[in-house]
N, C-alpha and C positions, 0 to 999 in steps of 0.2 A: 956451415950453417948452424951447427950446434953451439959452437963457440960464440957466434954472434948473439944468439938467444940468451946464452948465459951472461954475456956482457951487458945486454939490455936489462935483464932481470936484476943483476947486481947494481947497475946504475939507478934503476928505479927504487930498489930497496934502500940505498944510501940516501937518495933524495927524500923518500918518505920519512926516514928516521930523522934527518935534519929538520924537516918541516915540523915534525911533532915536538921537537925539542923546545920550541917557543910556546907550546900549549900546556905548560905545567899548570896545575891547579893551585890557585892562591891558598895559602894556609897549609900547604903540604911541603915537605922537604923539597927544595929546588925552586919554589915559587914564592914571590913576595906577596905579603898581605898589607893593605893600607887601611888605616883607621883615622877617623876624625874625632877628636876628643873635645871635652869641655875646655873652655879658656883658650881656644884657638890652637891647641896642640895637635900636631899631626905625627902619626907613627908609621914607620915602614918596618915591617917585621918579616924576617926570613927565618922560618922554623927549620931547625936541623934535627937530626936523630937524637941528640943529647941536650938540646936546649933551643935558644932563640937568639938571633942577632937583631937588636932594636936600634933604630935611628930616630931621634926626636927632631922634628922640623928639619929633616935632611942634614942633621949634624953628625957628630962623631958616633961611630958604632959602639954599642955596648953589648957584650956577650953575657947572656943570662943562662944559667943551668936549669934543667928541668928538675923540679922538686916533687916528690910523691905527695899526692893530696887526694882526699876523698871527694873534694869539691870539683874536680876537673883538672885541666892542665894548668899548672902553676910554674912560673919561671922566675928565678931570683938572681940578683947580681950581688957582687961583693960590697957595693956601696949602699945597699938597702933598696935598690930598685926591685919592683915586683910587677909582673904581668900575669894576669889571670884570665884565661879564655873562658867565655860563657857563650857558647853558640856562635852567633855572628857578631858578637861584641867582645871587648876586653875591658878589664879594669886595670889602669896603669897608675903606679905610685912610684915616685922618684926617690923617696927616702921614707924611713919609718915615721918621721915626724910630720909629713905633709899629708894633706887630704887626697884620697884616691880620686882619679878621674875616670868617668865612664866614656868609652870610645866605641863608636859604631863603625862597622866595616864599610868601606867605600870602594867602588870598582876602579875609579881613576883618581889618582891623587890630585888635589887642587893646588 
């Protein structure tokens, strides 16, 4: 009887852990965040402990590294990309010579 209870408990614990895996919070490591920007640009951002992985319009992934900043969380890429988090929005810039775009957080990508 004790072995049966232990087996049921273990099965329930595994099921609970697996179901919570899909409940990651957007904007935290392990969860994707989606942004709608000016000029019809859409960003998918996966924040990692050392940076962010950004996809523009579901294209190729770009890895940006976290850069220390007094203004908040800033991520920069080797080719001049820059992502700056400002609460529920971000400012995205693809290169140093282009104008930055303001992007608002969206729940479901369109």
